[in-house]
N, C-alpha and C positions, 0 to 999 in steps of 0.2 A: 313837526312843522317842515322840516327840511325835506322829507319824503313828498309832501304836498306841493312845495316849491318845485321840486325835480319834476314831479308828473306834470305841473302846469307848463314848465319849460319844454318838456318833451311833447306835450300837446301843441304848443305853438310851433315847435320844429316840425311836427306832422303836418300842421296846417300850411305852413310855409311851403314845405316840399311839395304838397299837393298843389299849390299855387303856381309854383316855378316849373315842376316837370309835368309834361303832358301825358306820360305814361303812368302816372301816380296818382290815383283818384280817391278822394275821401268825400263823403257825403255832405258834411257840414260840420260846424264847430263842435257840436255834441259828439259826432262820430270820432273826430280828432281825439276827444278826451278819452273816449272808448278804446280807440286804437292804441293810443299812448299807454293805457293801462294795461291791455293785453300784451303789447310788446315789452313793457317794462317787466311784467311777470315772468313772460318767457326769457327775457335777458337774464333774470335773476335765476330762474330754475335751470335752463339750459345753455346760457352763455359760457359759463365756465367749464361745463362739461365738453361743449364743441371746442372749446380753446385747447383743452386737454387732448382731445382726440385729435385734433389737427397737429398739435405739437408732437405727439407720438407717431402719427402716420408719416410726418415730414422729417421725422428723425431730429427734432429740436429746430429746425429751421423756421418754423411757424412761430416759436417764442422769440428768435431773433428779429423776425419780420412782424412785431406784434401789431403794428398800426394795419398792416394789411391783412393779416389774420382777423383782427377784430372788425375790419370793414366787410370781408366776405361774410363772417359769422353773423353781423348785423343784417346783411342782405338776406341770408338765409332765414333768419328770424322773421323778417319782413314778409317773406314769401309765405311762412308758417302763419303769421298773423293773417295775411289775406287768405288763407284757406280755412281759418277759424271763424273769420267774421265776414258779413256782406258789407261791412262799414268801410272796408278798404279794398281798392282793386289795383293790383300792380300788373301791369300788361306782359311783363317779361323779367327774366332775371337781371337782364341789363338795366332795365328801370329800377329794380330793386337794389342794384349796386349804386346807381344814381342818387336814389332816395336814401340810402344808408349813408352816403357822402355828405349830401345836403343836410340831413337830420343831424349828423355829428357836427358839422360846422355851425348850424344855427343853435344846437343844444350847447355846444362849448362856449359861443358867444354869449348866449342866454347866462349860463352859469357864471361866466366871467363878470358880466353886468351885475348880476345879484350880489355876487361877492364882493364887488366894488361897492355897492350900495350899502351893505351891512356894515363895512369897515368904517 
């Protein structure tokens, strides 16, 4: 159940990001669900690996600056998601960085609201 709720929150985050950023395009609500699923799977499979590579490549600085590192990794994963599906179009890496930031903010807010509702 927790996985389903997280997926729905991520879908809402994708949809809101597409509504707010002009360089971040999603075809519709169903596309937001698909993009969130692909992004979530990529984050699960590649997110930790990219974080480890960044940490080693920067001699541990990436670990100390974990928020910035995760932000850049999420932008990279958004670009990969864009390449894997035609349901998402990100105009540039700059828009991917903005999209990753907005998605993180909306996702964190959504998770916080859901956790407050459960308690």
